[in-house]
Residue, then its C-alpha position, 0 to 999 in steps of 0.5 A: q818287175v818282169q813277168l815270166v812264163e815257162s814252157g817245154g816241160d814234158l815226160v822224157q826217158a832217161g838219156g833223152s833231151l828237153r829244152l825249156s823256154c822262159a818268155a819275158s814281158g817288158r822292154t827291159f829283159s836285156s838288163y836282167f840276170m836270169g836264172w833257172f831253179r828246180q824243185a823236186p817233190g819233198k825237196e827244197r828248191e835248188f839252183v840250176a843255172r844262171i846267165s848274165w844280161n848279155a850272156g857273157s857269163t854263165y854258171y851251173a850247179d854241179s849236178v847239171k854241169g856238162r849236161f845243161t846249157i843256159s842261153r838267152d835271146n834278148a831280141k825275143n825276151t827269152v831264156y832257154l835251158q837245154m837239158n841233155s842226158l837227162r836222169p831220173e833225179d832231174t825230175a822236178v818243176y823247173y822255174c825261171a827267175a830274174r834279178r836286176g844285178a849280178s848278186g842279190s835275190y831274184g825278184s821275179w819268178g815264173q809259175g814253173t813247168q814240170v819235167t819228168v824223167s823215167s828210168 
């Protein structure tokens, strides 16, 4: 298992940008597929983006495609989520997660970071 800590959440105006970071512990970070999820008040947690172990493959939810970019730096054990053109509906707690393979469940989760987008 890998331990994950998110940071970078903040209050931002609509149209603004934020970059979230997720720092991972352990020497096997580069073997994990990483994902970002979010949960808005009163709603279920939803998938945002994922990236393969070598960053060769990325995938996004339709709601963020073209606005958000997931990336990773395996030398720094960190995965990022660059969020541009933010909308009030992007307001949520954002979580990063890790899983061993290209499919299956995410076994490690961070504690989350709050993103609030004001209109």
